[in-house]
N, C-alpha and C positions, 0 to 999 in steps of 0.2 A: 603670315608673319608681319608683325607691326614693327616698322623701322623708322628711325629718325634720320633724315638725310642732312648732311652738312657739306658745304663746299670748303675746300682747304687748299693751301698752297703746297703742303707737304703731307705725305702719308704718315700717320701716327702709328709707327711700328709697334709701340708698346700696347696699343689697343687692338691690334689685329687678332682675330681668332686664331688659335693654333693651326687649324686646317688651312685657313686662307694664307697665313704666313708661310706655311710649308709649300703651298701651291705657287706662290709668287716669289719665293726666296731667290731664285736664280736671276730674276729681272728687277729685284727691288732697288738695286743701286742705280739702275738706268732712270728711275723716276726723279733723280736729282738733276737731270739734264734740262736745258732751256727749251727743249722741244715740247714739253708737256704744258698744256694750256689750262685745262680744267681737271680737277680731281674732286670727285664726289664720294664721300664715305657713307655707307649705310650702317647705322649703329643699331644693334639689338642685343639685349641681355648684357649691357655694359662692354661690348666689344664690337669692333668693325667686322661685319660678316660679308661685305661686298664693296667693291670699288667700281666706279665708272670713271674712265680716263679718256681725255682727248689729247691729241698731239699733232704737231705739224711736222712735215717732212721737207727738208731743204730742196729736195729734187722737185717737189710739187708744192711751192710755197703758198698757193692759194687754197689748197685743200686742207681740211681738218679731219683727222681720222679718230675713231673711238673704239674702245674695247671695254668689256665688262668682265670683272673677275668676281666670282661668287664662291663662297665657302661650299665645298662639295658635300657637306653634311646638311645643308639647308634642303628642306623638303619642298618648299614652294618656290622653286627656282624660276619658273615662268613669271609668276606674279612679281617677284623681286626684280627680275630683269626688266619687266615693263615699267616698274616704278623708277628704276634707275634711268631708263631711256627717257621717260617723261621729265625727270629732273634735268638731265643733260639738255634736252630740247628746250625746256623752260629757260635755263641759263643762257644757252646759245641764242635763243630768240631775244632775250633781254639785251644781250651784248650787241646784237645786230641793230636793235632799235636805238640804242645809244649811239652807235656808229652812224646811223642814218640821221639822227638828230644833230650830230656834230657837223655833218656835211651841210 
């Protein structure tokens, strides 16, 4: 599956595929919290079919956690998951380089 990835500050609910929206409906409101750091949307066929999300936990302030949500109707889950992981890694590596440059 060919996807276009974009980093965003907020999830575009109106673009989520129906299956993905149903999968994350119960946690969608929590994405508005300040704990979420990076949100990557995977766009295919004019809708968002996957999300890569990182967040911080106040109990472990130096750790950054991540999860990936993929529309369960997608057939190439492994490939899409790897692409999202690569995008998250690329963004986090870029942010680390900026932080080191500032120091």
